[in-house]
N, C-alpha and C positions, 0 to 999 in steps of 0.2 A: 623451363617455355615461354613467354611472354607475352601477356595475348595484349595489346591495345585495341582502346575503341576508337571506331569511325566517329571525327569527323559528324557533327547533327548539323546539313543543310540548313544556312541561315539565311538571310535579304544581306542586300549587297552592307561593305558594310560595318553590317553585327559583327563581332565576335564568335569562334563557333564555340568555347567555355557561357557563355551569354545565353543559349539558349536551352544549359541541363538548370543551369537558375531557376527553383522559380520566385515571378515577381516578388517582393518586400509586400506583406500582406495576403497575397495567398491562399485564399482558403478560411481564414483564421479562424470560421464562429465555427469548422468540423476541427479545425482542431483542438480549441480551446473545446468544446462540450464532448468530445475524444477524454481532452486532461482531469476535463469535472469529473467525468465518469470514472472514471484510474481512480482519482482520489475518492471518491465512493469507494469503492470496490477495498482499497487498501486502506479506510477507512471502516469499514465493517469488516472486513479480514479483521484487522487490529481489536475491537470487541470478542471475534471469535477468538479471541487467541488471550485476551484477557477471563474469558468465559473460562477456555478451559482448566485453567489455571485458579479458577474458582468455586467461591459454593456462592447458591441461590441462597437467597432470592436478589432481586437486582436492585438494590437499595434506590438508584436516584429516580425519585419518584414526581421533582418539580418537571413547573416545566409550564414558559408561559404561555398565555394567550395571544389568536394567531394576530390578533391587532395590536400586540407589547410586540410580538420577534421581531412584524411585520415594521412598522417601529423605524425601530433598534436597525435594523436595515435600510434605510430609508434612510439612516444616520453614518448610518459605514461607511456604505457609496456615496454620500456625498461627500462628506472623509474622505476617498480614495481619494472620488474624479477631486475637491481641492489640492490631495497629498501630490499627485501625478500632474499635474497641469502646471505645475512651474514651479514646482519639487519644495514646497511645504512642507516643517514637518517629514519625519520618520514616515519612508510609505513601509520598513520593516512591520511598524509598530501596526498602522494602517493594514497591513492586510495578516495579522494579528488578529485584531478586532474584527475582521471575516469572518474569519476561520474560525473564531471561537461562536462563531453566528452563527456556525449552520454543523458544524464538525459532531458536535455532540450525539446527533440522532445518527448517521452510518454507525457511528460505534452502537451507540442502543439498538441497534436493529441486529448488526454482528451477536450481539450480549446476549440479545435479547431470543435471536434464534437456536439458541446455542442452551443456553437453562431456562427460555421458557419465560413469556411476555407475560408480566407481574396482572394482575387481577384489578390491587387496587388503585392504578396506578390512572389518577385522574384523565388522561388525555390516551386516547387510543393510537394504536401504531397508523391507523386513515387518518388522526388529527398528527401526528408526527409529523409525515409521510408529507403532508399536506402544509405542514412547518415551514418542510426544508424547502418543500415549491418554490412561496410563499416570500420564503430570507434569500434566497440566490437570485428571483427574478427582483423584487426589488432590492438587493445591494446593487442590479443590471445597471435595473432603470433609476435608481436615481446614480450611478456615476456619469450615464449618459445625458441623464439631464441638466448632471451640471456639466456636461462638458458642452450638452449642447447651447447650457446660459453663457457659458464665458470663453461662447463661439471661437471652438476649438472643433480646428481638425485634425484628419488622422495621422493627415506627414506631420504634424507637434509630438504626435505615439511613438514616429514609427523609431526616434531616436531610445528608446529601451531596448529596440533592439539588436543583438551583435550584430558588427558588421560581416561580411561574407566576403572576407577578404583574407 
């Protein structure tokens, strides 16, 4: 037994399948934020996994100041904006730089949840969480600022999306 989906009513001259395909860029912020949350959860789960097969203490005690991390994130965001604007350089390397700037903190939280938060660490868990937030905000704002300075429109960035054919 096969089931068929009834056609969705559309305006005259619009194909029936057009109503089922969301427009390009529909709710990108929500899906982007969801992807970021999932990535952070997976990174934290990776930290938990490593901690389960490791011995305490956590030996990662270095952390940059909030200002230094934010400045690095701005530089990474500008580089990302330039790389996606006209495909200069390797986007993969810029993505790696952005990931390195934010990935260590969720992993650290995951490992610390299992092994305990180190007392000798100069940065408190709250400061690390604030650092993560500032790094993400710095990368996003610098990228957007770069796009604005280059007068890029959103339609120019849609060339990186998969076609729906």
